[in-house]
C-alpha positions in Angstrom: 0.3 20.1 3.5 2.6 19.7 6.3 5.9 17.5 5.0 8.5 19.7 5.3 10.6 18.6 2.2 12.6 22.5 2.6 16.4 22.2 2.0 18.5 24.2 3.5 20.9 24.9 1.1 20.7 28.3 -0.3 18.1 27.8 -3.8 18.2 30.0 -6.9 16.1 33.1 -7.0 12.7 33.2 -9.2 12.2 36.9 -11.1 8.1 37.6 -11.1 8.2 37.2 -14.9 10.2 33.4 -14.7 7.3 32.6 -12.1 4.5 33.9 -14.1 5.7 32.3 -17.5 6.9 28.6 -16.0 3.1 28.3 -14.5 1.2 30.4 -16.9 -0.9 32.4 -14.5 -2.1 35.8 -14.5 -1.7 38.6 -11.4 -5.1 39.1 -9.2 -5.6 42.8 -9.8 -2.5 43.3 -11.7 -0.6 42.9 -8.1 2.7 42.2 -7.8 5.4 42.0 -5.8 8.7 43.8 -6.1 11.9 42.2 -6.1 13.0 38.3 -6.4 11.5 35.1 -5.2 14.0 33.2 -3.1 12.3 29.8 -3.1 8.6 28.2 -3.9 7.5 26.2 -1.1 3.9 23.9 -0.2 4.6 23.9 3.3 3.0 26.7 5.1 5.1 26.5 8.4 8.0 27.4 6.4 6.8 30.5 4.4 8.4 33.7 5.2 9.3 36.9 3.4 10.8 36.5 0.1 8.8 32.6 -0.3 5.9 32.0 -2.9 3.4 30.0 -1.2 2.1 27.4 -3.3 -1.2 26.5 -2.4 -2.0 22.4 -3.1 -5.8 21.3 -2.6 -5.7 17.9 -1.3 -8.7 14.9 -0.9 -8.5 15.7 2.9 -7.2 19.4 3.1 -7.1 22.6 1.0 -3.8 24.7 1.6 -6.1 27.8 0.2 -7.3 27.8 3.9 -3.8 28.9 5.4 -3.0 31.4 3.0 -4.3 34.3 5.7 -1.5 33.0 7.6 1.3 32.9 5.6 0.6 36.4 4.7 0.8 36.7 8.3 4.3 35.4 8.4 5.4 38.0 5.7 5.1 35.6 2.7 5.0 37.5 -0.6 3.6 35.7 -2.9 0.6 32.9 -2.8 0.3 30.8 -5.9 -3.6 30.0 -5.8 -5.8 28.3 -8.3 -8.7 30.2 -6.6 -8.7 34.2 -5.4 -8.4 33.8 -1.5 -9.6 36.9 0.8 -5.9 38.0 2.2 -3.5 41.0 2.1 -0.8 39.3 -0.4 0.2 39.0 -3.9 -2.1 36.4 -5.7 -0.5 34.8 -9.0 -4.0 32.8 -10.2 -3.3 29.3 -11.9 -5.5 26.9 -13.6 -4.3 23.6 -10.8 -2.0 24.5 -8.8 -0.9 20.8 -8.3 0.2 20.9 -12.2 1.4 24.6 -11.6 4.3 23.0 -9.3 4.8 20.5 -12.0 5.5 23.4 -14.6 7.5 25.2 -12.1 9.6 22.0 -11.5 9.5 21.2 -15.5 10.7 25.1 -16.1 13.8 24.5 -13.7 15.2 21.7 -15.1 15.0 23.3 -18.4 17.1 26.1 -17.4 19.9 23.6 -16.5 20.9 22.3 -19.6 24.6 21.2 -17.9 22.5 18.6 -16.0 23.0 14.9 -16.8 19.7 13.5 -15.4 19.2 9.6 -14.2 15.8 8.6 -13.5 14.7 5.0 -12.4 12.0 3.0 -11.0 10.8 0.1 -10.1 9.0 -1.8 -7.2 12.0 -2.6 -5.0 15.4 -1.5 -4.3 14.8 2.0 -5.8 15.9 3.7 -2.4 19.3 1.9 -2.5 20.1 1.8 -6.4 19.3 6.2 -5.6 21.6 5.9 -2.8 24.3 4.1 -4.4 24.1 6.2 -7.6 24.5 9.4 -5.4 27.4 8.2 -3.8 29.0 7.1 -7.3 28.2 10.8 -9.0 28.7 13.2 -5.8 32.4 12.2 -5.3 32.5 13.6 -9.0 30.5 16.8 -9.2 27.8 18.4 -7.3 24.5 15.9 -7.3 20.8 16.4 -6.9 19.4 13.0 -5.3 16.1 12.5 -4.2 15.8 12.8 -0.8 13.5 10.6 1.4 9.9 9.5 -0.6 9.6 12.4 -3.0 8.8 10.1 -6.1 5.4 11.1 -6.7 3.7 13.5 -8.8 4.5 16.2 -6.3 7.7 15.4 -4.5 9.4 15.0 -8.5 8.4 18.9 -9.2 9.8 19.9 -5.4 13.2 18.1 -5.5 13.5 19.9 -9.1 12.9 23.2 -7.4 16.2 22.4 -5.8 18.2 22.5 -8.8 21.5 25.2 -8.7 23.4 25.9 -12.0 26.6 24.1 -10.0 24.4 20.6 -10.3 25.9 18.6 -13.1 24.2 15.4 -12.2 20.5 14.5 -10.6 19.4 11.2 -9.5 15.5 10.9 -9.6 13.6 8.0 -8.6 10.3 7.8 -9.7 7.2 5.9 -8.0 3.8 4.9 -9.4 0.6 5.2 -7.7 -1.5 5.3 -10.8 -0.9 5.1 -14.6 0.0 7.9 -16.0 2.0 9.8 -13.1 5.6 8.3 -14.5 4.6 9.8 -17.9 4.0 12.4 -16.3 7.0 12.9 -13.8 9.5 11.4 -16.4 8.5 14.0 -18.6 9.0 16.5 -16.4 12.4 15.8 -15.5 13.4 14.6 -19.2 16.3 11.7 -18.4 19.2 11.3 -20.5 19.2 7.8 -19.2 16.7 6.2 -17.0 15.1 2.6 -16.7 13.0 0.1 -14.1 14.9 -2.4 -11.8 12.5 -4.5 -11.6 8.3 -5.6 -11.5 7.0 -6.9 -7.9 4.3 -6.9 -6.0 4.0 -3.5 -4.3 1.0 -1.8 -5.1 -0.8 -4.5 -6.6 -4.0 -2.6 -5.6 -4.2 0.0 -7.6 -3.2 -1.5 -10.4 -5.2 -4.9 -10.4 -1.7 -7.2 -11.2 1.7 -7.2 -12.0 1.4 -6.5 -15.5 -0.5 -3.2 -14.8 2.8 -2.7 -13.1 4.6 -3.0 -15.4 3.0 -1.0 -18.3 2.8 2.0 -15.6 6.4 1.9 -14.7 7.5 1.3 -18.4 6.0 4.6 -19.2 9.2 5.7 -18.0 10.9 4.7 -21.4 9.0 7.1 -23.7 11.2 9.9 -22.3 14.9 9.1 -22.3 17.4 10.8 -24.8 20.4 8.5 -24.6 20.1 5.1 -23.2 17.7 3.0 -21.5 18.5 0.8 -18.8 16.6 -2.6 -18.5 16.6 -5.7 -16.1 18.3 -9.0 -17.8 16.1 -10.9 -15.5 13.0 -10.1 -14.7 9.3 -11.9 -15.3 8.1 -8.8 -17.0 11.9 -8.4 -19.0 10.1 -9.3 -22.3 7.3 -6.5 -22.1 9.8 -4.3 -20.6 12.4 -4.6 -23.6 8.8 -3.9 -25.8 8.6 -0.7 -24.1 12.2 0.9 -25.3 12.3 3.3 -27.6 16.2 4.6 -27.6 18.4 2.7 -29.9 20.5 2.4 -27.0 20.0 0.3 -24.2 22.1 -1.5 -21.7 20.9 -4.7 -19.5 22.1 -5.8 -16.1 21.8 -8.8 -14.2 22.5 -12.4 -14.8 22.7 -12.9 -18.8 23.1 -9.2 -18.6 26.0 -6.6 -20.2 26.6 -5.7 -16.4 26.2 -8.3 -14.0 27.9 -9.7 -10.8 30.2 -12.9 -10.7 32.4 -14.5 -8.0 29.8 -13.5 -5.0 30.3 -13.6 -1.5 28.1 -12.8 1.3 29.5 -11.7 4.5 27.0 -10.7 7.4 26.9 -7.4 6.9 28.7 -7.0 3.5 29.2 -8.4 0.1 31.9 -8.6 -2.3 32.0 -9.5 -6.2 33.2 -9.3 -9.5 31.9 -6.6 -11.4 31.8 -7.5 -15.2 30.8 -4.8 -17.8 31.4 -3.5 -21.0 34.6 -1.4 -20.0 36.1 -4.7 -18.3 36.0 -6.5 -14.7 36.8 -5.1 -11.3 36.4 -6.2 -7.6 34.1 -4.6 -5.7 33.7 -4.7 -1.9 30.2 -3.8 -0.8 29.0 -2.3 2.4 25.6 -4.0 1.8 24.2 -7.1 3.3 22.6 -9.5 1.0 22.1 -10.9 -3.0 19.4 -7.9 -3.5 21.9 -5.3 -2.7 24.8 -7.0 -5.2 21.8 -7.0 -7.9 21.1 -3.0 -6.8 24.9 -2.3 -7.1 25.0 -3.7 -10.7 22.1 -2.0 -11.6 23.8 1.4 -10.6 26.8 0.5 -12.0 24.6 0.3 -15.4 22.9 3.9 -14.9 26.5 5.3 -14.3 28.1 3.8 -17.1 25.3 4.4 -19.4 25.9 8.8 -18.5 29.8 8.1 -18.9 31.4 7.2 -15.6 34.3 4.8 -16.0 34.5 2.0 -14.0 36.7 2.9 -11.4 34.9 5.8 -10.2 31.9 3.5 -10.0 33.7 1.1 -7.8 35.2 3.9 -5.6 31.1 5.3 -5.4 30.1 1.9 -4.7 32.5 1.0 -1.6 31.7 4.1 -0.2 27.6 4.2 -0.6 25.8 4.4 2.7 22.5 2.7 3.0 19.4 4.9 3.8 18.0 5.2 7.4 15.7 2.1 7.8 17.2 0.2 5.0 19.0 -2.7 6.6 20.9 -0.7 9.5 22.9 -2.9 11.5 22.7 -1.2 15.1 24.2 -3.4 18.0 22.9 -2.6 21.2 23.9 -4.0 24.1 25.1 -8.0 23.6 22.1 -7.8 21.0 22.3 -7.3 16.8 19.1 -5.1 16.2 18.9 -4.7 12.1 16.6 -1.3 11.1 15.0 -2.4 8.0 11.8 -0.4 8.8 11.3 2.2 6.0 9.1 -0.1 3.7 8.2 -3.6 2.5 6.7 -5.5 -0.1 6.7 -9.0 -0.7 10.1 -9.6 -2.7 11.8 -7.1 0.2 10.6 -8.8 3.2 12.2 -12.7 1.8 15.5 -10.7 0.5 15.5 -9.0 4.4 14.9 -13.0 5.5 18.1 -13.9 3.8 20.4 -11.2 5.1 18.9 -12.2 8.9 20.0 -15.7 7.8 23.3 -14.9 8.0 23.5 -13.4 11.3 24.5 -14.6 14.1 22.9 -16.8 17.0 19.3 -16.7 17.7 17.8 -14.8 14.9 14.5 -13.2 15.1 12.2 -11.8 12.0 9.9 -9.2 13.4 7.6 -8.6 10.3 4.5 -5.6 10.1 2.1 -5.7 7.4 2.9 -4.9 3.8 0.4 -2.3 2.5 -1.4 -1.4 -0.9 -1.5 -5.2 -1.7 -5.5 -5.0 -2.6 -7.2 -8.1 -2.6 -4.6 -10.4 -2.6 -3.7 -8.9 0.7 -4.6 -12.1 2.6 -3.0 -14.8 -0.2 0.2 -12.7 -0.1 0.6 -12.8 3.5 0.0 -16.2 3.5 2.6 -16.9 1.0 5.2 -14.7 3.3 4.4 -16.6 6.3 5.2 -19.6 4.4 7.8 -18.6 2.7 9.7 -16.8 5.7 9.6 -19.7 8.6 11.1 -21.8 5.5 14.1 -19.6 5.3 16.8 -21.9 7.3 18.9 -20.3 9.8 15.7 -18.5 11.0 14.7 -19.2 14.3 11.4 -17.2 15.0 9.2 -14.8 12.9 6.5 -12.9 14.9 4.1 -11.3 12.5 2.1 -8.1 13.7 -0.6 -6.5 12.5 -4.3 -6.9 10.9 -2.7 -9.9 8.1 -0.5 -11.5 10.9 -3.4 -14.5 11.5 -3.0 -15.0 8.0 1.1 -15.2 8.0 0.4 -17.7 10.7 -2.0 -19.9 8.8 0.6 -19.6 5.7 3.5 -21.1 8.3 1.3 -23.6 9.8 1.2 -25.1 6.4 4.7 -26.0 6.5 6.6 -28.2 8.9 8.1 -24.8 10.5 5.1 -23.4 11.8 5.9 -23.0 15.4 8.5 -21.1 14.3 5.7 -18.2 13.7 3.6 -16.4 16.5 1.1 -13.8 15.6 -0.1 -10.7 17.3 -2.4 -7.9 16.0 -0.8 -5.3 17.4 2.6 -4.0 18.8 1.3 -3.9 22.4 0.8 -7.7 22.2 4.0 -8.6 20.3 6.3 -6.6 22.9 6.2 -8.5 26.5 6.5 -12.2 23.9 9.8 -10.2 22.5 11.1 -9.2 25.9 10.1 -13.0 27.2 12.1 -14.3 23.7 15.4 -12.8 24.6 15.5 -13.3 28.6 14.7 -17.2 27.6 17.5 -17.3 25.1 20.0 -14.8 27.0 22.9 -15.0 27.1 22.9 -16.6 23.6 24.0 -14.1 20.7 20.5 -12.7 19.1 20.0 -11.0 16.2 16.7 -9.2 15.4 15.3 -7.7 12.2 12.3 -5.8 12.3 10.5 -4.7 9.0 7.1 -3.7 7.5 5.5 -1.1 5.5 5.7 2.8 6.5 2.1 3.0 8.0 3.1 0.5 10.5 6.2 2.2 11.8 7.6 -1.0 13.0 10.4 0.9 14.4 8.7 2.1 17.1 8.2 -1.6 18.5 12.2 -1.9 18.0 12.8 1.3 20.0 10.2 0.3 22.8 12.1 -3.2 23.0 15.4 -1.7 23.1 14.4 0.4 26.0 13.4 -2.9 28.0 16.8 -4.3 27.6 
C-alpha cells in the first residue's frame, strides 16, 4: 500500500510482548526477534531494521507480496494474516486490517493522560480540525489527524504516533460505509465528539442523506464526557436523538456557542463569539460564512474539554488553512484561489460565495464532484443552476464528465451564458487563457475546486505557467 504516511517524529517503541498482546497473534515457528520495535508501518518502501511491517490486503493489492522485499531491506518483523516464504520473523494474526485497529486502540489505551476530541461531518471537518489543532497546540503537545487519514486504516495509523508527551488529540473520522465510524470512534475513545453537519458527500454509498446521518451518528455511542451537536441542520433532531451522554453542547445559530456581528472580508472575517463562558471578538484569517461556522464548531469542541475562551480566541486567530483549502495565491496581477483539496455540493456553493467577495472579474473553475452515486447528474444540474446565480460571479467554467449536466442547470436560469462546459482540462485550458487575455488588464480572481480525483490543481498550475 503505497501511501507514505510516516511521521518524522521519534515514535515510542514497542516490546515484542506488547506487539503480540495487542494483535492477539502468534509467532511463526516461535521465531521472535530480539530487542524493541521502533515503529509499525504499512508502506513497504519505508521499512528498515527495527521496524515491523504490517501487510495489508486490499481489493487490488496484497502487501504480503512485498515481504521478501522488506526482509531484504533489513526489516525485522512482518505482521501477516498468512505465513509467507521469507527470511523474516512473522507475527501471524487473523486479519491484518483488524490487527492495525487493535494496535491503534492499544496505543490509545496506553496514553490515559490524553484528552481526545473526535469529529465528523460532510464538510468543514478538515478546517475545523486545523482550527482545533491551532487552539490546542499552543497549550500542549497535540496529535492532529494529518491529511485524510480518517478512515478505518488512517485512524489507527495516526494513533500509532501517540507519545507520552501528547496531552491532546484531535481525530477526524470519515465514513464511507455504515459501521466505519462505530469502529474508529470505539478505537479512539473520545472524551468529546460530534457531528459538524450532514451534507450530500458520499450519497452513493449511503443511499441518501438519512443514511449518511445514521452512519455519522455512530460517533455518539463512544463519548465519555460531552457530545457536540449542530443547532442548525436538516438532521438536527435525528442527531440529538443519537446523543447518549448527559452533557451536550450545541453550536451555530440558536445554539449555546454561536457567532454574531459577522463581517465578511475578501480574505478574512470577524465576528463576536458567544459562549456560556462569555463573548469575545474573533478576527479569523479565513474567508466565508462557512468558516465562521467551522470556527464556532471548533470553539464548542475546545470549550467542552475545558479550554478557556481567551485561549480559544488566540488559537482561532492564529489558525492556518490546510493546503488546497481556500488558499489565496497572488500571481502577477491575478488572484488564484486554490480550493482544490476536495469538494461536495455544500462546499462548492460556499466557495462561490467567497469568490463573489473578491476583486475584478470573478471566474469559478469547477471539477466534478464524486461519490454522489445515482444522484450525480441531478446534483451537478442543481449546482450549475446555483453557481451562475451567485451575484458577483462573472464566469463558471465546468470541467469533467458531469460538466454538461451543470451547464444544463445553468441554462435553466437567465444566467446561462455565464457557464462554459468542457469534458477535460486540455479543452478548458485554451478557453481560460483566452478569457484572461480578453479581460486583461482588469483585475481577475479565479477559484479552482473539484473532488480530489479531478486534480484541479493541475489545471490551475498549467494556467499559471501560461500567464
